[in-house]
C-alpha positions in Angstrom: -63.2 39.2 52.8 -65.1 40.9 49.5 -64.7 39.6 46.3 -62.4 42.7 44.9 -59.5 41.6 47.6 -57.5 39.5 46.4 -56.1 36.7 48.6 -52.7 36.3 50.7 -50.3 34.0 49.3 -47.9 32.0 51.8 -45.2 34.2 50.5 -47.0 37.9 51.1 -48.3 36.5 55.4 -44.7 35.2 55.8 -42.9 38.6 54.9 -46.0 40.4 56.9 -45.5 38.1 59.8 -41.3 38.9 59.8 -41.7 42.7 59.2 -43.8 42.7 62.5 -41.6 40.6 64.4 -38.7 43.0 63.2 -40.6 45.8 64.3 -41.3 44.7 67.7 -37.5 43.2 68.3 -36.6 47.0 67.0 -38.8 48.8 69.9 -37.7 45.7 72.6 -34.0 46.7 71.6 -34.5 50.4 71.8 -36.1 49.8 75.3 -33.4 47.8 76.6 -31.2 50.3 75.6 -32.6 52.8 77.0 -32.7 51.0 80.1 -29.4 50.2 79.9 -28.4 54.4 79.6 -30.6 55.4 82.3 -28.7 52.8 84.5 -25.2 53.9 83.4 -26.3 57.4 83.4 -27.0 56.8 87.3 -23.9 54.8 87.6 -21.7 58.0 86.5 -24.0 60.5 88.8 -23.2 57.9 91.9 -19.5 58.0 90.8 -19.1 61.5 89.8 -20.4 62.1 93.5 -18.2 59.8 94.8 -15.2 61.2 93.5 -16.7 65.0 94.6 -16.9 63.5 97.9 -13.5 62.2 97.9 -11.8 65.7 96.1 -13.5 67.0 99.0 -12.0 65.0 101.8 -8.5 65.3 100.0 -8.5 68.8 100.2 -9.8 69.2 103.5 -6.8 67.0 104.7 -4.3 68.8 102.8 -6.2 72.4 104.5 -5.8 71.0 107.9 -2.6 70.2 107.2 -1.2 73.2 106.3 -3.0 74.8 108.8 -1.4 71.7 111.4 1.8 73.1 110.0 1.9 76.9 110.3 0.5 76.8 113.4 3.0 74.0 114.6 6.1 77.0 113.6 4.1 79.5 115.1 3.3 78.1 118.8 7.1 76.7 118.5 8.5 80.6 118.2 5.3 81.5 121.3 6.6 78.8 123.2 10.0 80.2 122.7 9.2 83.3 124.0 7.2 82.4 126.5 9.5 80.3 128.6 11.8 82.4 129.4 10.0 85.1 131.2 7.8 82.3 132.5 11.1 80.6 134.3 11.6 83.6 136.1 8.1 83.8 137.3 8.4 80.2 138.5 11.9 80.8 140.5 11.1 83.7 142.2 7.4 82.6 143.1 9.4 79.1 144.5 12.3 81.9 146.8 8.9 84.0 147.6 7.5 80.8 149.1 10.3 79.3 150.9 11.8 82.6 152.0 9.0 85.5 152.4 7.2 86.2 155.3 4.5 83.4 156.8 2.7 85.2 159.0 0.6 86.0 156.1 -1.6 84.1 155.0 -3.0 86.0 152.2 0.1 86.8 150.8 1.0 82.9 150.8 -2.3 82.2 149.2 -1.5 84.8 146.4 1.8 83.4 145.6 0.5 79.6 145.8 -2.0 80.6 143.2 0.8 82.5 141.3 2.7 79.6 141.2 0.1 76.9 140.5 -0.7 79.3 137.0 2.6 79.7 136.3 3.0 75.8 136.4 0.0 75.5 134.2 1.3 77.7 132.0 4.7 75.8 131.8 2.7 72.7 130.7 1.1 74.5 127.9 4.0 75.7 126.6 6.1 72.2 126.6 3.0 70.6 124.7 3.2 73.3 122.1 7.2 72.9 122.1 6.9 69.1 122.0 4.6 69.7 119.1 6.9 71.9 116.7 9.8 69.8 117.5 10.5 67.7 114.7 11.6 64.2 115.9 14.9 63.2 116.6 14.0 59.0 117.4 13.9 57.4 114.0 10.6 55.7 113.1 11.0 52.0 113.4 8.3 48.9 113.0 6.5 48.7 116.5 3.5 46.6 117.2 0.8 49.0 117.8 -1.0 45.9 120.4 1.6 46.9 122.6 1.5 50.4 122.5 -2.2 49.8 123.2 -1.3 47.9 126.5 1.7 50.2 127.5 -0.7 53.1 127.6 -3.5 51.4 129.1 -0.7 50.6 132.4 0.0 54.3 132.4 -3.7 55.2 131.7 -5.1 53.3 134.9 -2.8 55.5 137.0 -5.6 58.8 136.4 -7.9 58.6 138.8 -11.4 57.9 137.2 -10.0 55.2 135.6 -11.3 53.3 138.8 -14.8 54.1 138.0 -14.7 53.0 134.7 -13.8 49.5 133.0 -11.7 49.0 129.9 -12.9 46.0 127.2 -9.5 45.0 125.2 -10.3 43.6 121.7 -6.5 43.7 120.2 -6.2 41.8 117.2 -4.0 38.8 117.3 -0.9 39.1 114.6 -1.4 42.5 113.6 1.3 44.2 111.5 3.4 46.2 112.4 3.7 49.9 112.2 6.9 52.3 111.2 6.7 54.8 114.3 7.5 56.4 117.5 6.4 54.3 120.5 6.5 56.8 122.9 4.5 59.5 121.1 1.7 56.9 119.6 1.6 55.7 123.3 0.7 59.5 124.6 -1.6 59.9 121.8 -3.5 56.6 122.8 -3.5 57.9 126.4 -4.5 61.0 126.0 -8.0 59.9 123.5 -8.5 56.9 126.7 -8.2 59.8 129.3 -10.9 62.0 127.3 -12.8 58.7 127.4 -12.3 58.3 130.8 -14.2 61.9 131.3 -16.9 61.0 128.9 -17.9 58.6 131.1 -20.1 57.6 133.9 -19.2 55.4 137.0 -19.3 51.6 135.4 -19.7 52.1 131.9 -17.1 50.5 129.8 -14.3 52.2 127.4 -13.4 50.0 124.5 -9.7 49.6 123.0 -9.3 48.1 119.6 -7.3 47.2 116.6 -7.5 45.6 113.5 -5.6 45.5 110.2 -7.9 46.4 107.2 -6.5 47.3 103.4 -2.4 47.8 104.1 -3.6 49.8 107.3 -3.6 49.2 111.2 -6.7 51.0 113.0 -6.6 51.8 116.8 -9.9 52.6 117.8 -11.1 54.3 121.8 -14.7 54.2 122.1 -17.0 55.2 124.9 -20.5 55.3 125.4 -20.9 58.6 127.3 -22.0 62.0 127.0 -20.6 62.3 122.9 -19.9 65.4 121.3 -22.2 68.0 119.4 -22.3 67.6 116.3 -21.7 71.4 115.7 -18.3 71.6 117.3 -17.0 67.8 116.2 -14.8 69.9 113.3 -13.3 72.3 115.9 -11.8 69.4 118.2 -8.5 69.3 116.3 -8.2 72.7 116.5 -5.1 74.1 119.2 -6.8 75.6 122.5 -10.1 74.5 121.5 -12.0 72.2 124.9 -15.3 72.0 126.0 -14.1 71.3 129.5 -14.3 73.1 132.3 -11.4 76.4 132.9 -8.6 75.3 134.6 -9.8 71.2 133.6 -8.0 71.4 130.4 -5.7 73.5 127.7 -7.3 72.6 125.0 -4.2 71.0 123.3 -4.7 67.5 123.4 -6.5 66.5 120.7 -4.5 68.9 118.4 -1.1 67.1 119.7 -3.0 63.8 118.8 -3.9 64.8 115.4 -0.2 66.2 114.7 1.2 62.6 115.8 -1.1 61.0 113.8 0.1 63.3 110.9 3.4 62.6 111.5 3.0 58.7 111.5 1.5 59.3 108.0 -1.8 58.3 109.3 -5.0 59.7 110.3 -7.5 60.5 112.7 -11.2 60.7 112.9 -13.9 60.8 115.3 -17.7 59.3 115.3 -20.0 60.7 117.4 -23.5 61.2 118.9 -24.2 63.4 121.7 -25.6 61.6 124.3 -24.7 58.4 123.1 -20.7 58.1 122.9 -17.8 59.0 121.0 -15.4 56.8 118.7 -12.1 57.8 118.1 -10.0 56.1 115.0 -6.2 56.2 114.4 -5.4 55.0 110.9 -1.8 53.8 110.3 -0.4 52.2 107.2 1.1 49.0 107.8 5.3 48.9 107.4 5.3 46.7 104.4 3.1 49.3 102.4 5.4 52.1 103.4 8.8 50.0 103.1 7.4 49.0 99.8 7.3 52.4 98.4 10.7 53.1 99.2 
């Protein structure tokens, strides 16, 4: 210390130290504030992304529902228009097969082909009319475990079911849903048959039920061929099929989706080509619907 410098007294020293400490605390406080602000900004960005995804999903669901409703109305009209002439074709083909000449095998073969094709058209028309028709039966409380068991019993009549095993994982004390058992059974049978077709001999199909968050879930999963990512968005559209000509009409999943929507539910698919598919039916518990009434 130079002789000209005045010595610091204790009060000045304490004041300087306190000022330095306060300055340090302020810097640390600003750093914490900036870190918290950055974290809050990240959270807001994530929330915004989640909201955008939910809005997009809801919008897609609404568009799909409107599309299904419009297609249902159109399908009903087209089916009725086709049904009458189709009935005539079937009736006259039967008469010709019964009373026509039997000494011409070529004619007989042609008539049998016409009759077979007409029957396929009739089945397609029936499916269209079933989808378009409003259900007359009221929805009542039903067990999806019972629906699954009954559907599996019928699906086992499908020829390929002899080559593919089914593992049932049905949740005990599953809450009931409101619906029509026969329609939901039709949906599950269709999913099981698709799973059988996608599976190789010796593979297994999984049939599961479980409750979660006021909803009941039914899953049909296979470890078969899977669905290419590029067409997964199309599989619930009418007349879309990946099966060979004559193997399917492309109405199965379209009608399944319609049944799910009729029951205030949803039908979703998760699939990876070469590794299998999982179809999930999601339905609200009966208690949840009854509470809202």
